[in-house]
Structures are given as C-alpha cells and as structure tokens.
DRENLODREN-506453 format. One record per residue (C-alpha): x, y, z. Coordinates in steps of 0.05 Angstrom, whole numbers, padded with zeros to 5 digits, always signed. Layout:
// residues N
XYZ;...
This chain:
// residues 336
-01779+03364+05600;-01826+03414+05570;-01800+03484+05567;-01765+03528+05520;-01796+03590+05492;-01796+03660+05512;-01835+03721+05492;-01811+03770+05442;-01792+03833+05477;-01811+03875+05418;-01872+03846+05386;-01944+03830+05397;-01980+03791+05328;-02107+03755+05309;-02161+03800+05335;-02213+03769+05379;-02184+03700+05367;-02116+03722+05393;-02148+03754+05453;-02186+03691+05469;-02122+03651+05464;-02085+03700+05508;-02142+03702+05559;-02147+03627+05563;-02072+03618+05569;-02067+03673+05622;-02125+03642+05661;-02091+03574+05659;-02026+03603+05682;-02060+03643+05736;-02087+03578+05765;-02017+03549+05773;-01993+03551+05845;-01937+03600+05861;-01890+03545+05884;-01882+03471+05879;-01931+03428+05917;-01902+03413+05987;-01898+03339+05973;-01886+03343+05898;-01822+03332+05859;-01788+03401+05851;-01757+03379+05785;-01825+03359+05758;-01852+03426+05780;-01796+03462+05744;-01813+03422+05681;-01886+03441+05687;-01872+03515+05698;-01825+03517+05638;-01875+03481+05594;-01931+03528+05613;-01887+03588+05602;-01867+03561+05534;-01939+03549+05513;-01956+03619+05536;-01898+03647+05496;-01928+03615+05433;-01991+03655+05446;-01949+03717+05457;-01912+03705+05392;-01977+03697+05353;-02004+03761+05384;-01939+03797+05366;-01944+03773+05294;-02016+03796+05290;-01998+03864+05319;-01944+03872+05266;-01995+03857+05211;-02043+03907+05242;-01990+03961+05246;-01973+03952+05172;-02047+03953+05153;-02059+04016+05194;-01998+04050+05163;-02020+04032+05092;-02091+04055+05107;-02067+04121+05134;-02025+04133+05072;-02084+04116+05027;-02130+04161+05067;-02081+04219+05059;-02079+04208+04983;-02155+04203+04980;-02162+04268+05019;-02116+04302+04970;-02158+04277+04912;-02221+04302+04946;-02191+04371+04958;-02171+04375+04885;-02242+04357+04863;-02271+04409+04910;-02225+04463+04883;-02243+04443+04812;-02318+04444+04826;-02310+04511+04860;-02277+04539+04798;-02331+04511+04753;-02385+04540+04797;-02352+04608+04796;-02346+04606+04721;-02419+04590+04714;-02439+04646+04762;-02396+04696+04726;-02422+04674+04658;-02495+04674+04680;-02492+04744+04709;-02492+04778+04640;-02539+04765+04582;-02500+04723+04531;-02519+04771+04473;-02494+04833+04511;-02431+04796+04533;-02418+04779+04461;-02426+04851+04439;-02378+04877+04492;-02328+04822+04483;-02258+04843+04459;-02251+04776+04424;-02319+04749+04401;-02289+04685+04374;-02255+04671+04441;-02320+04686+04477;-02359+04638+04433;-02308+04583+04447;-02315+04595+04522;-02391+04596+04518;-02391+04529+04482;-02347+04502+04538;-02393+04530+04592;-02452+04495+04559;-02417+04430+04575;-02398+04448+04646;-02465+04427+04674;-02458+04354+04653;-02385+04352+04672;-02398+04384+04740;-02453+04334+04755;-02405+04277+04740;-02351+04307+04784;-02401+04317+04841;-02420+04243+04838;-02347+04225+04838;-02335+04270+04898;-02393+04239+04936;-02367+04169+04922;-02297+04188+04945;-02324+04218+05009;-02363+04154+05024;-02300+04112+05012;-02259+04158+05056;-02309+04153+05113;-02309+04077+05107;-02233+04073+05106;-02228+04118+05167;-02279+04075+05204;-02241+04011+05187;-02175+04042+05208;-02204+04064+05275;-02227+03991+05285;-02157+03965+05270;-02126+04016+05317;-02174+03994+05372;-02157+03921+05360;-02083+03937+05361;-02090+03972+05428;-02129+03915+05458;-02076+03866+05434;-02021+03910+05462;-02053+03912+05531;-02067+03837+05531;-01996+03820+05511;-01967+03866+05564;-02009+03831+05617;-01992+03763+05589;-01918+03779+05588;-01919+03796+05662;-01953+03729+05676;-01901+03690+05637;-01843+03727+05669;-01871+03709+05737;-01875+03635+05719;-01804+03635+05692;-01779+03669+05755;-01814+03616+05797;-01783+03561+05757;-01714+03591+05763;-01722+03603+05837;-01744+03531+05847;-01687+03504+05805;-01636+03546+05843;-01663+03519+05909;-01642+03449+05890;-01575+03423+05917;-01519+03430+05866;-01516+03356+05853;-01591+03352+05840;-01590+03413+05795;-01533+03383+05755;-01569+03317+05750;-01632+03353+05728;-01594+03387+05671;-01564+03321+05649;-01629+03284+05652;-01673+03336+05618;-01626+03363+05566;-01564+03321+05563;-01528+03386+05550;-01473+03380+05497;-01434+03439+05471;-01393+03401+05419;-01408+03388+05346;-01431+03315+05339;-01402+03273+05284;-01450+03264+05227;-01429+03194+05210;-01489+03154+05186;-01527+03218+05168;-01537+03244+05098;-01502+03310+05088;-01553+03366+05081;-01557+03404+05015;-01588+03468+04989;-01630+03508+05037;-01627+03455+05091;-01551+03461+05091;-01555+03537+05095;-01606+03535+05152;-01565+03484+05191;-01502+03526+05182;-01539+03586+05209;-01565+03546+05269;-01494+03522+05284;-01469+03593+05282;-01518+03610+05338;-01491+03557+05386;-01478+03587+05454;-01524+03647+05445;-01574+03656+05501;-01646+03634+05505;-01689+03697+05505;-01763+03685+05506;-01799+03715+05447;-01734+03732+05410;-01716+03711+05339;-01643+03733+05337;-01591+03750+05324;-01567+03759+05396;-01617+03713+05429;-01671+03663+05411;-01731+03624+05434;-01741+03556+05402;-01784+03576+05342;-01746+03642+05336;-01682+03602+05323;-01715+03561+05269;-01744+03623+05236;-01678+03660+05238;-01638+03600+05212;-01683+03587+05153;-01685+03661+05136;-01611+03652+05121;-01632+03600+05070;-01683+03648+05038;-01743+03614+05070;-01792+03653+05112;-01820+03607+05166;-01881+03624+05208;-01866+03651+05278;-01891+03596+05324;-01874+03522+05331;-01947+03504+05321;-01946+03538+05253;-01876+03514+05235;-01897+03441+05238;-01941+03455+05176;-01888+03496+05139;-01866+03437+05096;-01876+03363+05083;-01889+03319+05144;-01844+03258+05145;-01834+03199+05193;-01778+03205+05244;-01744+03145+05211;-01732+03189+05149;-01706+03250+05186;-01647+03287+05154;-01604+03345+05177;-01642+03410+05170;-01710+03379+05184;-01753+03410+05239;-01768+03364+05297;-01831+03385+05335;-01843+03362+05406;-01902+03345+05450;-01974+03338+05429;-01984+03413+05435;-01925+03426+05387;-01898+03472+05441;-01824+03463+05423;-01784+03457+05359;-01712+03440+05343;-01670+03427+05280;-01642+03358+05267;-01566+03362+05261;-01551+03289+05246;-01524+03232+05288;-01585+03231+05333;-01576+03304+05354;-01616+03368+05347;-01597+03441+05354;-01646+03483+05393;-01657+03539+05442;-01676+03499+05504;-01703+03544+05559;-01684+03606+05600;-01614+03600+05627;-01593+03549+05575;-01558+03572+05511;-01570+03547+05441;-01539+03477+05439;-01541+03405+05416;-01585+03354+05452;-01609+03283+05437;-01666+03282+05387;-01707+03241+05436;-01701+03291+05494;-01777+03299+05494;-01836+03263+05462;-01834+03278+05387;-01900+03296+05355;-01878+03307+05283;-01820+03320+05235;-01825+03371+05179;-01780+03378+05118;-01780+03450+05095;
C-alpha cells in the first residue's frame, strides 16, 4: 500500500521550484475524484488516496524546510541591516562634526586666529589637523556612499526573501487543506468497509505487529545505527501525524530524522532526500539501522530493525510500529 506521510503542522521549507512542485502536486490531487469509483475496489482507492497524500506531504515538508531557511536568512539580514544603519549613522555624525570644524575654522583668518589664541601652540596643532581633514573627509564620504549602496541592496534582497516566504506560506496553507481533504476521504472510505474487510485490509497492507521481533540471524547494530534504532524503538506506539518529526507524533521521514538526531546525525527532512543521505547498498546486505526506501517515487521510508522487520510511521490512524520489510516495493536501501 502506498501511504504514510503527513504534513508538518508547524513548518513550510525552495522558491519558485518549491511553488512549482506544490502547484503540480495540488493540481494532481485536485484531479482525484472525491470518492472511490463506483465499480472500483474501495481498498485500492484507499491505497491510492494515502499514497497521493503522502507524496503531497513530501512537497509540504520540502516547502516547510525552505521556509525555515528563508526565515533564518531574513532574520540574519535584518540584524545585519540594523548594524549597517548604526555604522552609517556614526559616519554621518562624524562627517557632520568635521564639516562644522572646517566651517568654524574657515570663518576667521588663520593669522588673526593665531594672534587671538589663548594657546598658540594648541591652535597650531589643531590647524595642522584641519589641513588633513579634507582628505580624511573625502575618504569617509566615499565609505558612506558605499555603505548606503550596500544597505539599499540588502534591503532589496530582504524584501525579495520576505515576498518569497509569503508566497510559500500561502501555497503551503492551500496545499495543506488539499491533503487534509484527501486523508479525510481515505479515512471515510476505510471506515465504510465492513469490520471484517477493514481488519483484512490492515493485515494485508501492513501486517501490523506491535511486538519486538527477535533479531536472530541479524547483525547487532553498533554506533550511530544502534542509537538511531533505539530511538525509533522508543517511539513505538506514538501516533502518525502528517508533517511531524516528533517527539509526540511522526510522519515516516520525520521518524527517521528524529531517530538519527539521537545518534548525532542530521538527516534531510524528506524521504526523497534521505535516500541519498548515506551509502546505497543492496537489500541483501541490509543491517539494523539502515533506511529502507519504498516505491519508485521514494515516497515512504522505514528503518530496518532486523529479522525481516522495519520500524516506521505507517499512515494516519496507524501508530509507529513494526511491519515486514517487504510490505511495499523497495526502491533502495541507505546506510547512514
């Protein structure tokens, strides 16, 4: 079955590229009929709705990640702009003082000023300094002009980032509503099945198992793989929450990211990116702690736990649990 991810309630994450992805995904989802085809298999329709929602969640997660980057960039830029403005104000004050000194000095003939000076030596020292003010002032003026140009450029770039962030926020909000609708349709359709069929669906699609499988025949994990697997096991039973990366709920890639963070490894946010987060290995060499990525679109990811089992966040309504590694077509295995 193809399902499993959910959108992060609190994020957004690549500019025009992200918006294109979101628009394309939203258009594809919008074309999906609101209910199962009259003569179709309801269980197959549930699978399809879940898979489309999961793929859409990946786009949501990417957008959320991009939005987070943009927010940090905007914050840093605003801090830098404030510091630059302070520097400019200081230069302006300094140039104003220099200009005033020149005006005051130039208003009296230097010879007369020397005659009336209480301290001729002090006056001569100041006069020598004023002779150099012109060159210094010219240099400071050039520096001020350069700083003003930089400030204008930074402000322009920051406005662009803020505009991009707002576009991303609106696109994500719209996309989130679309995914929520598809998930609601899937749940409604699943709930409409007779109890026996619904139970059979769960067994067939997930083979739900809440117990810890024996790891006989599997190499014991070590190092960061062991730490990540231990974290994933600690999340067993926690709910699937689309777009969430813990600690109270997870989508599939969110669980992998959270688990490996406990091992000191920062994984990318989405399953598509996580498949490239380490060394690709054949399934025959899989070890506990490896990431198992499913379907050709890399729309779902789980962690191998040994003994032919994976730990993952399956789909809405199903908690983090163990399932057979072959529950869906495997596209790749990654050793982090």
